[in-house]
All heavy atoms as an XYZ file, in Angstrom:
768
protein
N      11.678      5.190      7.803
C      11.066      5.681      9.042
C      10.502      4.488      9.813
O       9.793      3.660      9.250
C       9.953      6.660      8.662
C       9.409      7.423      9.870
S       8.068      8.568      9.441
C       9.000      9.995      9.020
N      10.788      4.408     11.106
C      10.324      3.312     11.923
C       8.858      3.514     12.299
O       8.290      4.608     12.174
C      11.170      3.175     13.203
O      10.917      4.326     14.017
C      12.658      3.061     12.883
N       8.254      2.476     12.844
C       6.845      2.582     13.272
C       6.698      3.566     14.426
O       5.698      4.297     14.486
C       6.246      1.208     13.623
C       4.752      1.300     13.702
C       6.815      0.648     14.900
C       4.036      0.155     13.161
N       7.709      3.630     15.297
C       7.620      4.619     16.386
C       7.674      6.045     15.819
O       6.968      6.902     16.289
C       8.698      4.392     17.439
O      10.003      4.418     16.802
C       8.534      3.108     18.192
N       8.471      6.251     14.794
C       8.519      7.540     14.141
C       7.167      7.891     13.548
O       6.705      9.028     13.639
C       9.558      7.572     13.034
C      10.991      7.495     13.591
O      11.216      7.934     14.738
O      11.871      7.023     12.821
N       6.507      6.919     12.940
C       5.175      7.132     12.379
C       4.180      7.524     13.486
O       3.321      8.385     13.260
C       4.684      5.916     11.615
C       5.329      5.725     10.280
N       5.057      6.572      9.202
C       6.214      4.831      9.853
C       5.739      6.154      8.162
N       6.477      5.114      8.524
N       4.273      6.845     14.603
C       3.382      7.145     15.730
C       3.622      8.560     16.236
O       2.690      9.355     16.455
C       3.475      6.107     16.838
C       2.931      4.776     16.375
C       2.767      6.561     18.116
C       3.183      3.578     17.247
N       4.898      8.920     16.411
C       5.217     10.277     16.837
C       4.657     11.315     15.832
O       4.066     12.326     16.211
C       6.721     10.496     16.961
C       7.332      9.882     18.218
C       8.499      9.142     18.109
C       6.764     10.067     19.441
C       9.074      8.561     19.231
C       7.342      9.498     20.577
C       8.491      8.776     20.490
N       4.827     11.030     14.539
C       4.337     11.940     13.515
C       2.802     12.043     13.550
O       2.244     13.118     13.447
C       4.805     11.454     12.151
C       4.373     12.396     11.013
C       4.911     11.926      9.655
O       5.557     10.905      9.562
N       4.650     12.688      8.625
N       2.149     10.913     13.734
C       0.672     10.893     13.801
C       0.212     11.736     14.964
O      -0.719     12.544     14.796
C       0.199      9.446     13.954
C      -1.281      9.279     14.115
C      -1.999      9.528     12.846
C      -3.483      9.195     12.995
N      -4.218      9.615     11.824
N       0.824     11.569     16.122
C       0.382     12.326     17.325
C       0.645     13.819     17.086
O      -0.178     14.665     17.415
C       1.125     11.821     18.585
C       0.902     12.747     19.767
C       0.699     10.413     18.898
N       1.764     14.166     16.485
C       2.084     15.559     16.223
C       1.093     16.206     15.230
O       0.820     17.417     15.339
C       3.498     15.689     15.664
N       0.533     15.433     14.351
C      -0.390     15.968     13.346
C      -1.819     16.097     13.852
O      -2.631     16.791     13.249
C      -0.404     15.059     12.115
C       0.907     15.065     11.343
C       0.952     14.042     10.238
O       0.045     13.195     10.148
O       1.930     14.109      9.457
N      -2.152     15.507     14.973
C      -3.505     15.575     15.537
C      -3.668     16.920     16.242
O      -2.841     17.341     17.062
C      -3.758     14.424     16.498
C      -3.658     13.062     15.756
C      -5.103     14.573     17.168
C      -3.644     11.868     16.675
N      -4.780     17.590     15.933
C      -5.055     18.879     16.519
C      -5.655     18.728     17.903
O      -6.779     18.254     18.044
C      -6.022     19.675     15.619
O      -6.337     20.906     16.273
N      -4.866     19.112     18.936
C      -5.334     19.086     20.328
C      -5.079     20.520     20.838
O      -4.006     20.775     21.402
C      -4.565     18.064     21.184
C      -4.646     16.655     20.554
C      -5.084     18.059     22.602
C      -5.974     15.966     20.637
N      -6.035     21.420     20.640
C      -5.813     22.834     21.023
C      -5.476     22.977     22.514
O      -6.087     22.336     23.375
C      -7.179     23.473     20.719
C      -7.820     22.594     19.729
C      -7.356     21.207     20.047
N      -4.514     23.829     22.779
C      -4.068     24.228     24.136
C      -3.346     23.126     24.906
O      -3.177     23.261     26.124
C      -5.243     24.782     24.931
C      -6.033     25.802     24.213
N      -5.517     27.013     23.880
C      -7.310     25.791     23.761
C      -6.413     27.721     23.240
N      -7.513     26.985     23.130
N      -2.938     22.041     24.230
C      -2.192     20.981     24.922
C      -1.077     20.481     24.020
O      -1.197     20.413     22.799
C      -3.127     19.791     25.266
C      -4.068     20.063     26.359
C      -5.338     20.577     26.118
C      -3.694     19.870     27.696
C      -6.228     20.841     27.136
C      -4.558     20.144     28.750
C      -5.846     20.637     28.449
N       0.014     20.102     24.680
C       1.132     19.424     24.043
C       1.002     17.986     24.569
O       0.874     17.737     25.759
C       2.455     20.015     24.502
C       3.659     19.316     23.988
C       4.088     19.527     22.708
C       4.347     18.426     24.800
C       5.210     18.846     22.194
C       5.474     17.748     24.329
C       5.885     17.991     23.027
N       1.010     17.019     23.657
C       0.798     15.598     24.021
C       2.105     14.851     23.834
O       2.732     14.900     22.780
C      -0.322     14.970     23.171
C      -0.534     13.525     23.572
C      -1.614     15.763     23.325
N       2.529     14.124     24.874
C       3.689     13.251     24.782
C       3.215     11.812     24.739
O       2.118     11.480     25.163
C       4.653     13.425     25.982
O       3.984     13.038     27.191
C       5.131     14.861     26.097
N       4.078     10.963     24.222
C       3.719      9.516     24.149
C       4.923      8.728     24.676
O       6.077      9.018     24.392
C       3.369      9.075     22.730
C       4.498      9.333     21.729
C       2.928      7.616     22.647
N       4.593      7.750     25.539
C       5.579      6.819     26.064
C       5.199      5.415     25.587
O       4.006      5.049     25.641
C       5.564      6.869     27.580
C       6.487      5.916     28.249
C       6.354      5.955     29.764
O       5.812      6.937     30.298
O       6.801      4.957     30.416
N       6.146      4.657     25.125
C       5.912      3.321     24.640
C       6.104      2.314     25.741
O       7.213      1.941     26.057
C       6.829      3.009     23.431
C       6.570      3.876     22.258
C       7.086      5.137     22.154
C       5.731      3.420     21.225
C       6.844      5.962     21.056
C       5.470      4.186     20.133
C       5.988      5.482     20.053
N       4.986      1.861     26.334
C       5.097      0.889     27.447
C       5.228     -0.534     26.900
O       5.899     -1.349     27.500
C       3.834      0.996     28.320
N       4.600     -0.805     25.775
C       4.742     -2.113     25.111
C       4.510     -1.874     23.635
O       3.643     -1.101     23.221
C       3.697     -3.120     25.647
N       5.318     -2.522     22.807
C       5.246     -2.317     21.387
C       4.668     -3.565     20.679
O       4.855     -4.663     21.115
C       6.639     -2.028     20.816
C       7.195     -0.736     21.408
S       8.728     -0.191     20.758
C       8.384     -0.025     19.038
N       3.931     -3.271     19.630
C       3.319     -4.337     18.834
C       3.804     -4.234     17.428
O       4.775     -3.550     17.137
N       3.100     -4.947     16.549
C       3.460     -4.876     15.116
C       2.300     -4.183     14.418
O       1.160     -4.268     14.808
C       3.676     -6.277     14.587
O       2.533     -7.058     14.782
N       2.651     -3.500     13.347
C       1.598     -2.787     12.620
C       1.252     -1.456     13.301
O       1.499     -1.261     14.506
N       0.749     -0.557     12.539
C       0.373      0.769     13.040
C      -0.949      0.726     13.799
O      -1.942      0.254     13.254
C       0.279      1.756     11.865
C      -0.076      3.139     12.228
S       1.323      3.942     13.050
C       0.682      5.570     13.240
N      -0.964      1.191     15.049
C      -2.237      1.286     15.786
C      -3.199      2.238     15.065
O      -2.761      3.321     14.634
C      -1.843      1.833     17.151
C      -0.376      1.743     17.251
C       0.164      1.687     15.854
N      -4.455      1.885     14.934
C      -5.379      2.625     14.126
C      -6.274      3.624     14.899
O      -6.784      4.559     14.328
C      -6.293      1.701     13.346
C      -5.537      0.805     12.375
C      -4.712      1.581     11.364
O      -5.231      2.451     10.733
N      -3.430      1.279     11.268
N      -6.401      3.466     16.190
C      -7.370      4.281     16.958
C      -6.790      5.421     17.744
O      -7.458      5.968     18.593
N      -5.541      5.802     17.480
C      -4.895      6.825     18.270
C      -5.620      8.188     18.195
O      -5.894      8.793     19.214
C      -3.411      7.001     17.825
C      -2.602      5.770     18.200
C      -2.790      8.216     18.450
C      -1.178      5.751     17.689
N      -5.988      8.620     16.993
C      -6.622      9.901     16.867
C      -7.952      9.995     17.591
O      -8.225     10.932     18.358
C      -6.818     10.301     15.405
C      -7.400     11.678     15.218
C      -7.379     12.178     13.785
O      -6.966     11.413     12.890
O      -7.730     13.352     13.581
N      -8.795      8.987     17.442
C     -10.070      8.950     18.158
C      -9.853      8.958     19.639
O     -10.534      9.688     20.394
C     -10.866      7.695     17.707
O     -11.064      7.709     16.323
C     -12.212      7.630     18.447
N      -8.894      8.171     20.131
C      -8.596      8.064     21.556
C      -8.185      9.410     22.082
O      -8.698      9.880     23.119
C      -7.467      7.032     21.783
C      -7.048      6.878     23.203
C      -7.742      6.127     24.083
C      -5.899      7.544     23.657
C      -7.350      5.974     25.431
C      -5.474      7.429     24.969
C      -6.213      6.644     25.851
N      -7.259     10.087     21.400
C      -6.771     11.418     21.877
C      -7.871     12.468     21.836
O      -7.970     13.272     22.763
C      -5.562     11.871     21.070
C      -4.297     11.043     21.248
C      -3.187     11.565     20.362
C      -3.831     11.023     22.701
N      -8.707     12.448     20.822
C      -9.794     13.406     20.784
C     -10.789     13.196     21.913
O     -11.260     14.146     22.548
C     -10.525     13.309     19.426
C      -9.687     13.681     18.210
C      -9.311     15.191     18.204
O      -9.810     15.993     18.946
N      -8.402     15.535     17.300
N     -11.087     11.925     22.234
C     -12.007     11.619     23.329
C     -11.436     12.063     24.680
O     -12.137     12.639     25.493
C     -12.298     10.114     23.373
C     -13.201      9.663     22.244
C     -13.348      8.132     22.210
O     -12.772      7.419     23.087
O     -14.035      7.657     21.306
N     -10.113     11.825     24.887
C      -9.509     12.232     26.150
C      -9.410     13.760     26.237
O      -9.594     14.306     27.335
C      -8.108     11.610     26.280
C      -8.134     10.077     26.335
C      -9.158      9.566     27.353
C      -9.245      8.070     27.322
N     -10.304      7.574     28.191
N      -9.196     14.426     25.120
C      -9.177     15.892     25.115
C     -10.543     16.429     25.530
O     -10.646     17.337     26.377
C      -8.786     16.410     23.734
C      -8.711     17.879     23.631
N      -9.461     18.600     22.748
C      -7.974     18.780     24.342
C      -9.178     19.863     22.904
N      -8.296     20.023     23.868
N     -11.607     15.861     24.993
C     -12.966     16.272     25.369
C     -13.219     15.993     26.845
O     -13.844     16.818     27.524
C     -13.995     15.536     24.515
C     -14.042     15.998     23.084
C     -15.043     15.186     22.288
C     -14.933     15.537     20.825
N     -15.744     14.665     19.967
N     -12.720     14.891     27.374
C     -12.898     14.593     28.771
C     -12.190     15.601     29.654
O     -12.720     16.059     30.681
C     -12.360     13.176     29.095
N     -10.997     16.017     29.258
C     -10.254     17.057     30.015
C     -11.042     18.356     29.984
O     -11.177     19.043     31.010
C      -8.821     17.253     29.438
C      -7.982     15.999     29.750
C      -8.201     18.493     30.003
C      -6.646     15.983     29.018
N     -11.572     18.744     28.830
C     -12.333     19.960     28.714
C     -13.613     19.929     29.563
O     -14.098     20.987     30.027
C     -12.678     20.285     27.271
C     -11.457     20.555     26.315
C     -11.934     20.761     24.906
C     -10.655     21.725     26.837
N     -14.151     18.733     29.756
C     -15.334     18.566     30.612
C     -15.009     18.533     32.090
O     -15.866     18.446     32.925
C     -16.097     17.304     30.253
C     -16.860     17.389     28.933
C     -17.826     16.223     28.729
N     -17.167     14.922     28.888
C     -16.686     14.174     27.927
N     -16.725     14.650     26.684
N     -16.149     13.034     28.151
N     -13.679     18.551     32.431
C     -13.288     18.616     33.818
C     -12.547     17.415     34.375
O     -12.292     17.360     35.593
N     -12.191     16.449     33.576
C     -11.420     15.298     34.036
C     -10.099     15.789     34.692
O      -9.427     16.660     34.130
C     -11.121     14.320     32.910
N      -9.745     15.240     35.814
C      -8.541     15.654     36.540
C      -7.279     15.029     35.962
O      -6.212     15.626     36.038
C      -8.643     15.296     38.009
C      -9.638     16.193     38.704
O      -9.869     17.310     38.320
N     -10.240     15.656     39.753
N      -7.374     13.816     35.435
C      -6.207     13.116     34.942
C      -5.647     13.747     33.678
O      -6.364     14.391     32.903
N      -4.364     13.555     33.502
C      -3.712     14.035     32.277
C      -2.906     12.916     31.625
O      -2.358     13.127     30.567
C      -2.751     15.225     32.619
C      -3.430     16.458     33.117
C      -4.282     17.056     31.992
N      -4.882     18.325     32.402
C      -6.093     18.474     32.876
N      -6.863     17.420     33.035
N      -6.581     19.648     33.207
N      -2.905     11.740     32.236
C      -2.191     10.572     31.658
C      -3.241      9.526     31.336
O      -4.079      9.203     32.149
C      -1.214      9.991     32.692
C       0.136     10.616     32.658
C       1.133      9.748     33.429
C       2.479     10.321     33.136
N       3.559      9.460     33.603
N      -3.117      9.044     30.102
C      -4.097      8.033     29.649
C      -3.339      6.920     28.934
O      -2.425      7.154     28.166
C      -5.083      8.688     28.672
C      -5.812      9.859     29.254
C      -5.362     11.150     29.046
C      -6.927      9.662     30.025
C      -6.027     12.253     29.610
C      -7.624     10.723     30.597
C      -7.147     11.997     30.367
N      -3.771      5.658     29.207
C      -3.147      4.483     28.571
C      -3.995      4.011     27.455
O      -5.202      3.755     27.620
C      -2.940      3.376     29.631
C      -2.029      3.853     30.756
C      -2.351      2.158     28.928
C      -1.885      2.870     31.890
N      -3.381      3.902     26.284
C      -4.059      3.439     25.068
C      -3.610      2.005     24.826
O      -2.433      1.713     24.788
C      -3.651      4.349     23.898
C      -4.142      3.852     22.574
C      -5.467      4.063     22.178
C      -3.288      3.182     21.689
C      -5.946      3.610     20.947
C      -3.718      2.747     20.456
C      -5.079      2.954     20.088
O      -5.507      2.524     18.898
N      -4.585      1.103     24.677
C      -4.319     -0.323     24.430
C      -4.908     -0.686     23.077
O      -6.069     -0.443     22.811
C      -4.994     -1.191     25.464
C      -4.572     -1.002     26.881
C      -4.470      0.142     27.554
C      -4.189     -2.040     27.761
N      -4.079     -0.073     28.839
C      -3.870     -1.416     28.982
C      -4.055     -3.395     27.652
C      -3.434     -2.124     30.104
C      -3.636     -4.112     28.744
C      -3.353     -3.469     29.976
N      -4.103     -1.238     22.235
C      -4.597     -1.812     20.971
C      -3.669     -2.957     20.610
O      -2.497     -2.778     20.364
C      -4.575     -0.767     19.850
C      -5.151     -1.316     18.530
C      -5.178     -0.273     17.431
O      -5.392      0.902     17.703
O      -4.969     -0.683     16.260
N      -4.243     -4.167     20.552
C      -3.425     -5.346     20.279
C      -2.285     -5.448     21.280
O      -2.534     -5.395     22.530
N      -1.098     -5.566     20.853
C       0.094     -5.624     21.754
C       0.570     -4.254     22.198
O       1.396     -4.146     23.082
C       1.226     -6.374     21.051
C       0.893     -7.816     20.730
C       1.949     -8.471     19.842
O       2.709     -7.758     19.179
O       1.997     -9.722     19.858
N       0.053     -3.182     21.571
C       0.499     -1.828     21.860
C      -0.020     -1.339     23.212
O      -1.212     -1.560     23.525
C       0.044     -0.864     20.793
C       0.760     -0.999     19.497
C       0.333     -1.685     18.391
C       2.033     -0.532     19.186
N       1.245     -1.615     17.393
C       2.327     -0.906     17.850
C       2.997      0.201     19.867
C       3.507     -0.572     17.219
C       4.167      0.564     19.244
C       4.421      0.161     17.907
N       0.810     -0.690     23.997
C       0.472      0.015     25.210
C       1.182      1.342     25.132
O       2.393      1.448     25.259
C       0.928     -0.731     26.471
C       0.339     -2.113     26.644
C      -1.177     -2.130     26.812
N      -1.687     -3.499     26.863
C      -2.070     -4.230     25.831
N      -1.967     -3.731     24.621
N      -2.523     -5.444     25.997
N       0.419      2.408     24.885
C       0.991      3.749     24.752
C       0.433      4.604     25.871
O      -0.776      4.633     26.137
C       0.617      4.371     23.396
C       0.990      3.532     22.154
C       0.420      4.188     20.891
C       2.471      3.345     22.081
N       1.298      5.345     26.515
C       0.893      6.270     27.557
C       0.989      7.670     27.075
O       2.068      8.141     26.707
C       1.753      6.086     28.829
C       1.724      4.616     29.310
C       1.335      7.043     29.933
C       2.728      4.267     30.341
N      -0.151      8.348     26.974
C      -0.232      9.728     26.493
C      -0.369     10.661     27.665
O      -1.186     10.407     28.560
C      -1.422      9.903     25.548
C      -1.242      9.111     24.268
C      -1.908      7.959     24.077
C      -0.433      9.592     23.242
C      -1.806      7.240     22.879
C      -0.305      8.918     22.047
C      -0.975      7.747     21.880
N       0.402     11.709     27.702
C       0.308     12.735     28.730
C      -0.029     14.081     28.074
O       0.655     14.471     27.133
C       1.580     12.858     29.568
O       1.926     11.558     30.068
C       1.419     13.816     30.720
N      -1.058     14.750     28.543
C      -1.475     16.035     28.030
C      -0.889     17.126     28.919
O      -1.171     17.187     30.123
C      -2.998     16.149     28.071
C      -3.711     15.311     27.020
C      -3.686     13.938     27.104
C      -4.406     15.910     26.008
C      -4.358     13.146     26.151
C      -5.062     15.167     25.047
C      -5.058     13.793     25.141
N      -0.108     18.028     28.335
C       0.465     19.146     29.036
C      -0.186     20.442     28.515
O      -0.142     20.688     27.311
C       1.982     19.233     28.828
C       2.755     18.114     29.463
C       3.111     16.980     28.718
C       3.114     18.213     30.827
C       3.835     15.961     29.346
C       3.815     17.172     31.398
C       4.185     16.055     30.671
N      -0.807     21.207     29.407
C      -1.400     22.477     28.948
C      -0.324     23.454     28.463
O       0.754     23.532     29.032
C      -2.116     23.006     30.171
C      -1.474     22.339     31.322
C      -0.950     21.025     30.818
N      -0.626     24.182     27.416
C       0.343     25.140     26.874
C       0.126     26.558     27.394
O       0.909     27.443     27.076
C       0.255     25.182     25.325
O      -1.062     25.520     24.960
C       0.639     23.851     24.733
N      -0.873     26.766     28.233
C      -1.178     28.099     28.708
C      -0.846     28.338     30.188
O      -1.203     29.360     30.759
C      -2.634     28.468     28.467
C      -3.592     27.542     29.244
O      -3.148     26.518     29.748
O      -4.795     27.871     29.281
N      -0.219     27.374     30.840
C       0.170     27.536     32.257
C       1.334     26.607     32.579
O       1.695     25.731     31.831
C      -1.036     27.265     33.147
C      -1.601     25.892     33.056
C      -2.838     25.756     33.979
N      -3.450     24.478     33.894
C      -4.379     24.109     33.074
N      -4.809     24.961     32.170
N      -4.871     22.883     33.058
N       1.858     26.822     33.775
C       2.977     26.000     34.257
C       2.496     24.572     34.500
O       1.366     24.351     34.948
C       3.532     26.605     35.549
C       4.633     25.760     36.159
C       4.048     28.007     35.307
N       3.345     23.641     34.202
C       3.038     22.214     34.357
C       2.790     21.897     35.841
O       3.543     22.366     36.704
C       4.177     21.334     33.822
C       4.001     19.878     34.095
C       4.346     21.597     32.323
N       1.749     21.124     36.143
C       1.466     20.723     37.508
C       2.697     20.002     38.089
O       3.402     19.265     37.374
C       0.280     19.776     37.570
C      -1.019     20.446     37.228
O      -1.128     21.679     37.369
O      -1.985     19.754     36.821
N       2.914     20.179     39.349
C       4.066     19.613     40.054
C       4.182     18.091     39.832
O       5.275     17.560     39.625
C       3.976     19.878     41.554
C       5.117     19.438     42.403
C       6.353     20.285     42.250
O       6.255     21.435     41.796
O       7.454     19.807     42.599
N       3.051     17.388     39.823
C       3.121     15.909     39.702
C       3.570     15.472     38.303
O       3.968     14.313     38.155
C       1.760     15.299     40.045
S       0.386     15.827     38.979
N       3.524     16.347     37.300
C       3.949     15.991     35.954
C       5.278     16.631     35.561
O       5.778     16.374     34.490
C       2.886     16.398     34.916
C       1.576     15.688     35.118
C       0.458     16.390     35.559
C       1.478     14.357     34.842
C      -0.747     15.725     35.729
C       0.285     13.675     35.016
C      -0.826     14.372     35.478
O      -2.005     13.714     35.639
N       5.843     17.412     36.434
C       7.058     18.172     36.103
C       8.278     17.220     35.973
O       8.410     16.273     36.760
C       7.340     19.229     37.152
N       9.065     17.491     35.001
C      10.311     16.774     34.852
C      11.387     17.627     35.512
O      11.533     18.822     35.200
C      10.682     16.571     33.360
C       9.643     15.759     32.561
C      10.076     15.768     31.119
C       9.613     14.360     33.083
N      12.098     17.060     36.455
C      13.050     17.844     37.222
C      14.408     17.213     37.160
O      14.554     16.020     37.108
C      12.605     17.917     38.673
C      11.239     18.592     38.844
C      10.890     18.566     40.307
C       9.523     19.185     40.513
N       9.159     19.214     41.913
N      15.417     18.083     37.211
C      16.769     17.613     37.385
C      16.977     17.457     38.892
O      16.830     18.410     39.624
C      17.770     18.605     36.838
C      17.783     18.610     35.341
O      17.509     17.589     34.720
N      18.141     19.703     34.740
N      17.329     16.265     39.261
C      17.530     16.019     40.697
C      18.996     15.686     40.912
O      19.524     14.760     40.297
C      16.655     14.874     41.206
C      15.196     15.208     41.117
C      14.354     14.142     41.704
C      12.892     14.533     41.628
N      12.001     13.542     42.177
N      19.624     16.470     41.677
C      21.039     16.208     42.010
C      21.134     16.156     43.520
O      20.364     16.754     44.266
C      21.946     17.351     41.492
O      21.524     18.552     42.058
C      21.842     17.420     39.973
N      22.114     15.465     43.966
C      22.325     15.389     45.403
C      23.829     15.446     45.641
O      24.653     14.997     44.845
C      21.732     14.105     45.977
O      22.320     12.976     45.387
N      24.189     16.009     46.768
C      25.574     16.120     47.157
C      25.806     15.161     48.272
O      25.119     15.175     49.317
C      25.856     17.567     47.584
C      27.250     17.865     48.136
C      28.283     17.638     47.017
C      27.307     19.293     48.614
N      26.745     14.294     48.107
C      27.076     13.314     49.138
C      28.410     13.712     49.739
O      29.398     13.852     49.034
C      27.194     11.906     48.565
C      25.878     11.395     48.032
N      24.884     10.924     48.839
C      25.414     11.305     46.739
C      23.896     10.569     48.088
N      24.179     10.773     46.824
N      28.418     13.928     51.025
C      29.652     14.256     51.712
C      30.015     13.030     52.570
O      29.249     12.545     53.370
C      29.483     15.479     52.611
C      29.032     16.673     51.770
C      30.752     15.776     53.408
C      28.700     17.894     52.537
N      31.231     12.549     52.315
C      31.716     11.432     53.012
C      32.727     11.854     54.054
O      33.658     12.586     53.730
C      32.383     10.396     52.071
C      31.420      9.830     51.066
C      31.317     10.398     49.784
C      30.571      8.823     51.411
C      30.415      9.873     48.847
C      29.675      8.300     50.491
C      29.611      8.831     49.214
O      28.717      8.325     48.320
N      32.541     11.408     55.278
C      33.486     11.741     56.367
C      34.336     10.485     56.630
O      33.828      9.374     56.654
C      32.761     12.171     57.593
C      32.022     13.459     57.423
C      31.362     13.891     58.691
C      30.625     15.194     58.476
N      30.020     15.671     59.711
N      35.602     10.769     56.859
C      36.494      9.646     57.206
C      36.727      9.571     58.683
O      36.685     10.470     59.413
C      37.849      9.845     56.505
C      37.717      9.633     55.009
C      39.063      9.714     54.396
C      38.962      9.476     52.893
N      40.213      9.412     52.245
C-alpha cells in the first residue's frame, strides 16, 4: 500500500458527521503526515460554527493536502460542483 493509499484510508476512517471529505495532493512529502485527524476535526468544528469555506489546505513538512468538505444532506454548492462540460464546435467553410 502506498503512502497516498494510507492517507486516503486515514481520511476515510475519521468520523466527520454529515460531510464527505475529499483530499487532493498538491505537494507530496516523505513519511506519513501526523496531524491530519486533528486538522480535519478542527475544520469540521469551524464549519459547524458557521465558517463559509469548505476547502482547507493542510501543510506539514513537504506535504500540501487540500481537503474539501461536501455536505451529505443537501445538493453540492455550485462553486464546488464537478460538471461535465462539453461544447459543440461548428466549422463553416
